[in-house]
N, C-alpha and C positions, 0 to 999 in steps of 0.2 A: 290740421295734417292736410288738409286741402290746399291751402293756403303753400304751404310747400311744398305739395306734387306740383304746384301749377309754376314756381318760382324756380325747381328744376328746370321743370319743361320750356322755360323762358325761351324764346331762340338767341335772342341778344347774350341772355348767360351762356348758350352751347355756345354761340360761335367764338366768346370769347376764352372760354374754355381751350377751344381747340386751337384756336392762335396761341395759345399760351403752352400749349404740350406741342405745336409745331415748331413753335420761338424756339424754345428749351433743345427739340429733338433735335436741329440744325445747330445751335451753341455747341452740343456734346458733338456733333459729328463732326466741327472743324477743329475742338479739340480736345479730340482723342486722339489724335496720330501726336499733337504735342508731346503729350504725355506717357505716349507708348514707348519712350527711348530707345536706344541703340541695341536691338535683343544679339544681333549676330556680333558686337563686340562684346557682350560680356559675354557671348561665348566662348569667344577666343581667347580670350581672357581666363576660361575654366580651361583649355585646352592648355596655355601658359603653366597654369600653376600645376597642372600633373602630369608636364611635361617635366619641369623644374620638379617635383615631388620624386620621378624614376629618374632622375640625373643623379639624388641625393641618396635614392637608395641603391644605386648601380655604385655610386664612389662609396657608399657604404661598407658592400659587398667586396669592392676594391683595398681599401684602409683596413677593415676587422675593428674600427671604430666605433661607437657610439654617437651618432653627430643628433644635433636635433632636428626635429622633421619640419619640415614647411609647411605644414597642416597638421594644426592642433588640436587637442580632444577638445570636444565641448566643455564649456563650462555656466554654471549660475544655474539655476533654482532648476531649470529641468532637469538637469543632469545629476542635481544630488536629488532629485526625487527618482528619478530612476535609478538612481546608487540605491540609495538606502533602503527601497521596496524590490528591489532586484527586480525590475520589469523584463529585463532583457528576458529570464531566466522563464518567467509565468508566462511573456505577453508575445514575448519575436516567434515568430514563425519561421521554420526551416528557407523560405522564399522570400524572406523582409524584405532585405541586403540585396536581392536581383529585382525583384519589383521596384524601388528607391531606383534603381541605377537604369533601368528600362524607362523611369519617368525621367533620367536628369539628374536627381539627386545621388552626391558621389561623395564619400568620404564616412568619418560617425556622430557628426551633427545633425544630419538628414535621420539616423536611424532612434539619437535620443530626443530629436523632436518631436515622431512617430509616434513613439512609444508614450511620451508624456502626453500628445494630445490623445490618443486611443486612449490610455488614460483616463484622463479628466474631463474631456468633452462627454463621454458614458455621462458621468457625475453630474455636471452644467444642466445638458438636455434635462435630466430625472428631477433636478432640483426645478430649473422650469416651471417644467410642466406642472410639478407639486405645489408649486404657487400659485400658478396660473387656475387650478383646475380646484383647490381645495380654500384659495385665498380670494382670488380675482372673481373669478365665477365659474360656476359650475355646469352651468348650461344643461341644469336638470339632471346629468348625473349622477346614477346611486354612487355608493362608496365603492363599492367593487369596480363597480368600471371605471372609476375615476384613477383608483390604485393598478387594473390592468393599466388603462391608458398611460400612468405614469412608466410604468414597468415597459411599455412599448417606448417611451421616450429613451429609457435607458439604453436597450436594444440599438434604438436608430441609432443615438451617438458612438455607441462603439460600429458599429458598422460605415457610418459616415467618412471617414478617413480610408477606409480600403473600397469605397466607391467613387471618391473623390480620385485616389490612386491612380484606379481603372481608367477613372475618365480622362487624365494626364498621359496614361499609356496610351491609349488607343489611339490620341489625337496624336500624341508624337510618334507613334509608327504610321498612321496616315500617313504623316508628312516626309517620314523615312522612305515608304513604298513607292510613294509616288516620283518622287524622285531619281530613286534609285536605280532604274535601268538606262537612264540618261546616265549616270552617275560611271555605271560600267560600261557606256561605250565610251565615255571618256577616257577611264581608265584603259581601254584596250589603246586605244590613239596610242598615247602615254607609252604604253609597256612594247607596243610595238616599234613607234619611233626613238625605242634603244633605252628607254630613262628605266629606273633601277624603282621598284614597286615602294620604296618609304620616299622617293622624290614624285611617283605618281601619286598617291594616296594626298596627298601634300599637294599636290598641282590640283587634285579634283577638289580636295576641300575644300581651296577658296574656289574654285568657277561656280559650286555648287550652292554655294552658301548663299548667294542671292536670290538663290530658286527654296532650299532648305535648310534654315539654318542649324536644326538637329542632327542633319545628316553629314554636315559639314563640322562638327560638333565630335560626331562617333571618328569619321573618320580621319579627323585630327588626334583623337586620342590613338587611335590604331597608328598613325606614324609616328606618334611619341614612344608608344610600347613597341614597335617595330623596333626601331632605332637603340633601346637600353634595355630591355630582354634577352634575355642571352637563346631561347626559343619563339623562333615566328609563330611556330604551331598557339603557341601560347596568348600569343596578340590577334590571331585570329580565332581562335577559339572566343574570349573575352570580346570582340566582334559582336558577336553571335550572342551571346549573353544578356550584351548591353541592349541589343535590338529586340530578338525575340519573335525575330520573321522568321518564317519557313527560305526564305527568298536568299534572305542574308547570308541565312546557314548552309544554305548551298553552295553560297560563293567559297564563304570561309574554306569548307569542307575539300572542295575543288583545289583552290590555291597551297592547301596544307599538301593534299596528295600531287600536285605538280610540282610542288618546292622538295619531296621526299622521294617521286620517280625520276626527276630531272624531263618530265613533258613539258614544252613548251606553254607558258603565262598565258601567249593572246590565244592559244585554243580554249583554254579550257574561260576564259573570261570570255569569249565570243558565243560559246554554248549556254555558258548560264544569264548570257546578255538575252540570249532570244530568248529564253524560258523566261526570265525574269520580265520583258516585256509582252511576250504571250500571258501570264499571271497579272499581269494589270488590264490587258484588253478584254479575259474574259471578268474579270473584276468588276469592270463598265459596263459588259457586256449584264453581267445579274441585273445590278441598278440600273438598268436597262427596262428590262423584263418586268422586274418588280415592281416598274413605275405605276402602270392602270391602275394593280391593283390598290395601291396607296392612293390613290385620286377618285376612286370613288367613293368615299368619305366625305372631302370636300363636295365633290361637282353637285351631289346628293345633299349636301348639307346647303350651299350655299350659290350652287347655279342652276340648279331646277326651279327652286323659287322665283328666282328671277325671272325664267324664262316661262316660268305659268303665269307670273303678270304680269311681262313684257303679251303675252298671247291672248291671257283669255280678261286681259285689264279692260280695253277699252270692249268688248264686247261685254263683260257685266255693264260697265256704264253708260252704255246706248239701253242696257233691260232695266235698269235702274232709272 
């Protein structure tokens, strides 16, 4: 045991391990952008598919003929399991489709995938927990404790997909709300320049794509719905539901009322742009105000011990 400890604390070994970790981190940092892919291109392709789907539905309503849909129903093992076990009626919550849409997943395939993962993951996690605790290593736990941990794994597997989906929604909303006031300013400029609201949404979606891919995607989908849906109110309501943000909902309500009562769109956009910019500034001030409290624990754990060593170290050495 003493030889092992001496081997682990060997300075040459520590230098070698740290050098290897640093080299590996450097390679990962250089290689990650190469594998990132074109997120904006993929999002724009999704918007194009949505536009084609709306065009197909509009032609179907005009021709009164049944035509093949561009988005096919999901096939495979997951769909068969979901259909055979009737999981959509047993496990699907009323807001599941809305949450998937807020996370950027649209269509039937994400719903089927989510239902299948929410059904299969608890069984997998529970089985892995049982195998580990009852076969590989019990860690000295009694049988009731191992059974309780297995049930805990079952519950964790059931809630993991929802937690993962919530994290994706939060990241997506943070990206949208960060760029939304700037997008409103561009939209105001386009509308006051004489562009229609569809052309303004399309132009702003292209300009804001470099800053927020998610917002560009939502604006592109809104452009498609404004072009092919009979009621503009539905397109604005869909934008508010897909984002789930109060600021976006306020803008959509203002645009709906402006078109309903004939008030200028520029005035409504100017007011809502000021409100969203104020909301963004308040969120930044809130984070800045919470920073001292968050720095308390790191300062106690990392800064103060080093400070004490620097101050008291020479005195301790002189005393010794």
